[in-house]
C-alpha positions in Angstrom: 127.5 -68.1 27.9 127.1 -71.3 25.9 128.0 -72.2 22.4 124.3 -72.3 21.7 123.4 -69.1 23.5 126.3 -67.6 21.3 124.8 -68.8 18.4 120.9 -67.9 19.3 122.2 -64.3 20.2 124.2 -63.8 17.1 121.1 -65.0 15.0 119.3 -62.5 16.7 122.0 -59.7 16.3 121.7 -60.3 12.6 118.0 -60.3 12.3 118.2 -56.8 14.6 120.6 -55.1 11.9 119.0 -56.6 8.5 115.4 -55.8 10.0 116.1 -52.7 12.0 119.4 -51.0 11.2 119.3 -51.2 7.9 115.8 -50.2 6.8 116.1 -47.2 9.1 119.2 -46.0 7.7 118.0 -46.2 4.3 115.4 -43.7 5.3 117.9 -41.6 7.0 120.6 -41.6 4.6 124.3 -40.7 6.2 123.4 -41.0 9.8 124.4 -44.8 10.5 126.0 -43.5 14.2 122.5 -42.2 15.5 120.7 -45.1 13.8 122.9 -47.6 15.7 122.7 -45.7 19.1 118.8 -45.8 18.5 118.8 -49.5 17.9 121.2 -50.4 21.1 118.8 -48.0 23.1 116.0 -49.8 21.9 117.6 -53.3 22.9 118.6 -52.2 26.2 115.1 -51.1 27.2 116.0 -47.7 27.4 114.4 -44.7 25.4 116.1 -42.4 23.1 116.3 -38.5 22.9 117.5 -37.2 19.2 118.4 -33.6 19.2 119.1 -31.1 16.0 117.8 -28.3 14.7 114.5 -28.0 12.5 115.0 -29.8 9.3 117.7 -32.3 10.1 115.2 -35.0 10.0 114.9 -36.0 14.0 111.4 -37.0 13.4 112.2 -39.0 10.4 114.4 -41.4 12.1 111.6 -41.9 14.9 109.1 -42.4 12.3 111.2 -44.8 10.5 112.3 -46.9 13.8 108.7 -47.2 14.5 107.6 -48.2 10.7 110.0 -51.2 11.0 107.9 -52.7 13.9 104.7 -55.0 13.4 102.5 -54.6 16.5 101.6 -57.1 19.0 97.7 -58.3 18.8 95.5 -55.1 19.9 98.4 -52.8 19.9 99.1 -49.5 18.2 102.6 -49.7 16.8 103.2 -46.5 17.1 101.7 -42.9 17.9 103.1 -39.4 17.3 102.6 -36.6 20.0 103.2 -33.1 18.9 104.4 -31.3 22.2 103.3 -27.6 22.3 103.0 -25.4 25.2 99.1 -26.0 25.8 99.4 -29.8 25.8 98.0 -31.0 29.1 99.3 -34.5 30.9 95.8 -36.1 30.3 95.9 -35.9 26.7 99.3 -38.2 27.0 98.4 -40.4 29.4 94.7 -40.9 28.5 91.5 -40.1 31.2 88.8 -41.3 32.8 85.2 -40.9 30.7 82.5 -40.6 33.6 79.8 -43.2 32.6 76.1 -42.1 32.4 75.2 -44.3 35.1 76.3 -46.2 38.3 78.8 -43.9 38.7 81.5 -45.5 37.1 84.3 -44.3 34.5 85.9 -45.9 31.3 89.6 -45.3 31.0 90.4 -43.9 27.3 94.0 -44.7 26.8 96.5 -41.7 25.6 99.0 -42.1 22.7 101.6 -43.6 25.2 99.8 -46.6 24.8 101.6 -48.1 21.6 105.0 -49.4 20.9 106.9 -46.4 19.8 106.0 -43.1 20.9 107.1 -40.2 19.1 107.4 -37.3 21.1 108.0 -34.5 18.8 109.6 -31.4 20.1 109.2 -32.3 23.6 110.7 -29.2 24.8 108.4 -27.1 23.6 105.7 -28.4 26.2 105.6 -27.0 29.8 107.7 -29.2 32.4 104.6 -30.0 33.9 103.2 -31.9 31.1 106.7 -33.3 30.3 106.8 -34.8 33.8 103.9 -36.8 32.6 105.9 -39.2 30.8 108.4 -40.1 33.9 106.3 -42.9 35.3 105.6 -44.4 31.8 109.5 -44.3 31.0 110.5 -45.5 34.1 108.0 -48.4 35.1 106.2 -48.9 31.8 102.9 -48.0 33.6 100.7 -45.0 34.0 98.3 -44.2 36.7 95.3 -42.2 36.3 92.8 -41.5 38.9 94.3 -44.1 41.2 94.2 -46.8 38.6 97.1 -48.4 37.0 97.4 -49.2 33.3 100.5 -51.4 32.0 101.9 -50.0 28.6 102.8 -52.6 25.8 105.9 -54.5 26.0 108.2 -53.1 24.2 107.5 -49.5 24.9 110.3 -47.0 23.0 109.9 -43.3 23.8 111.8 -41.7 20.8 111.6 -37.9 21.8 112.7 -35.0 19.6 114.0 -31.8 20.8 115.2 -28.4 19.0 118.3 -26.5 20.8 117.4 -24.6 23.7 118.0 -21.4 22.3 115.2 -21.5 19.8 112.2 -19.2 20.8 109.5 -21.6 22.6 111.7 -23.9 24.3 111.8 -25.1 27.8 114.8 -27.2 29.3 113.9 -30.9 30.0 113.6 -31.5 33.8 116.7 -32.9 35.2 114.7 -36.2 36.4 113.3 -36.6 32.8 116.7 -36.3 31.2 117.9 -39.1 33.3 115.0 -41.4 32.1 116.4 -40.9 28.6 119.3 -43.9 28.0 120.7 -42.4 25.3 120.7 -38.9 23.2 121.9 -38.6 20.0 122.5 -35.2 17.8 121.3 -35.4 14.0 122.6 -32.7 11.7 122.0 -32.1 7.6 122.9 -34.7 5.3 126.0 -34.6 3.5 126.3 -32.6 0.4 126.0 -35.7 -1.8 123.0 -37.1 -0.3 121.6 -33.8 -0.5 122.4 -33.1 -4.0 120.7 -36.9 -4.6 117.3 -35.7 -2.7 117.0 -32.2 -4.1 117.5 -33.7 -7.8 114.9 -36.7 -7.1 117.4 -39.4 -7.3 117.3 -40.4 -3.8 114.1 -40.6 -2.0 113.3 -38.2 0.4 113.2 -39.3 3.7 110.5 -37.1 4.9 107.8 -38.4 2.4 105.5 -41.0 4.3 105.3 -42.7 1.6 108.8 -43.9 1.4 108.1 -46.0 4.6 107.8 -49.9 3.6 106.1 -52.8 5.4 107.1 -53.8 9.1 110.4 -55.8 8.8 110.2 -56.9 12.4 107.6 -57.7 14.8 107.3 -56.6 18.4 107.8 -60.0 19.7 111.2 -59.9 18.0 112.7 -57.0 19.8 111.1 -59.1 23.4 113.0 -62.2 22.0 116.3 -60.1 21.3 116.3 -58.4 24.5 116.1 -62.1 25.7 119.0 -63.2 23.7 120.8 -60.1 24.9 120.2 -61.1 28.9 123.3 -63.8 28.0 126.0 -61.2 27.0 127.8 -60.5 30.3 129.6 -57.8 31.8 132.2 -58.8 34.5 132.5 -56.6 37.8 135.5 -55.3 36.7 133.9 -54.1 33.8 130.9 -52.8 36.1 133.8 -51.2 38.2 135.1 -49.3 35.2 131.4 -47.5 34.6 131.3 -47.0 38.3 134.7 -45.2 38.4 133.4 -42.9 35.0 130.4 -42.2 36.8 132.2 -41.0 40.2 134.7 -39.1 38.0 131.5 -36.7 36.7 130.5 -36.4 40.6 134.2 -35.3 41.4 135.2 -33.0 39.0 134.8 -29.5 39.3 133.9 -28.8 35.7 130.2 -30.1 36.2 127.8 -28.8 38.4 127.2 -32.2 39.2 127.5 -36.4 38.4 125.3 -38.6 36.8 123.2 -40.8 39.0 123.1 -44.3 39.7 120.5 -45.0 37.2 123.0 -43.5 34.6 125.9 -45.8 35.5 123.5 -48.7 35.0 122.3 -47.4 31.6 126.0 -47.3 30.7 126.4 -50.8 31.6 123.3 -52.1 29.9 124.3 -50.2 26.3 127.6 -51.4 26.4 126.2 -55.0 26.6 123.8 -54.3 23.9 126.6 -52.7 21.8 128.7 -56.1 22.5 125.5 -57.9 21.6 125.2 -56.1 18.1 128.6 -57.3 17.4 128.0 -60.8 17.8 130.2 -60.7 21.4 129.2 -62.5 24.3 130.9 -60.4 26.7 131.1 -56.5 26.7 134.6 -54.8 27.5 136.0 -51.3 28.3 135.6 -50.1 24.7 132.1 -50.5 24.7 131.9 -48.7 27.8 134.1 -45.7 26.4 131.9 -45.4 23.0 128.8 -45.2 24.8 130.1 -42.8 27.5 129.1 -39.5 25.3 125.9 -40.9 24.2 124.6 -42.3 27.6 126.0 -39.3 30.0 126.5 -36.1 28.4 122.9 -35.2 28.7 122.5 -35.7 32.2 125.4 -33.2 33.2 126.0 -29.5 32.9 129.3 -27.8 32.6 130.1 -25.5 35.9 130.5 -21.9 35.7 134.1 -22.0 35.6 134.4 -24.6 33.2 134.7 -24.3 29.1 133.2 -26.4 26.3 130.1 -28.6 26.1 129.2 -31.3 28.3 130.6 -34.1 25.7 134.0 -32.6 25.8 133.7 -32.7 29.6 133.0 -36.7 29.3 135.4 -37.3 26.4 138.3 -35.8 28.6 137.1 -38.3 31.4 137.5 -40.9 29.8 141.0 -40.3 28.8 141.7 -40.1 32.3 139.9 -42.7 34.0 142.2 -45.6 34.0 140.3 -49.0 31.8 141.0 -52.4 32.8 143.1 -54.2 30.3 140.9 -57.1 30.2 137.4 -56.3 31.3 135.6 -58.9 29.0 137.5 -61.8 31.3 136.4 -62.9 34.3 138.3 -61.2 37.3 
């Protein structure tokens, strides 16, 4: 990576920090780790799954991210879809409206045609409707009535879900979970922050009036991704990520291991983490820090195992030998 590329990447990383991470953190007080994971996911071209109990600010996080981005001409900055048991796939993707003459039809785009799509309470919709997102999330397009329509660039799905033990929730299909690069969990604010909100000394992040003007443009995300492409991950580091993935497939603590898509996502997220830190190379610590957010939601503990998937992934990270200097050429 040349000195010019390093300088350019550092400039873009700073713009992402000041134009995205800091404003979102102000709207989502006390949740910096979740905000940083959201920025990593957006930069790496992934999609974000946010999990937490009702009232913990899941939708606020998604809306704050969307509010930071000014749209490209002719594109909506963000759309929100409230997922319910009776939501139909066509209400997400769009549909063909027959015209009165000529036997033709006109495509009416659905809410997926926006830079940021907030899929609110995604696990309240039926699996059939949830699966309507698969093509969009994987390929950046939707197919309706044998016609393919490209989605805007960038296209970022931020889905919120409630814990599956709540009434009226469905398990997300395994194929859909695999399309989410990162899952973050959010909880209630720290006591001091909640006292300040309740006393009126701190703006309520749930109030739409507290979202300011966009601080970045959609084109800025595209440019930052181009700068991110110069951040390297050596074969040694990629091999380490593969070893972690293989460990999930061979351990008896999980019902199944992660896919190759998950390995690719782990490397991409590690590179984005290095980019935000102003580094030209990803290293083993980046992979270790991202292992749980990238891998844990894709696996399930086996019947004989105890603990949650995050604990299993954390234990595997401690067992798999990391390269001593994976940021350097092998």
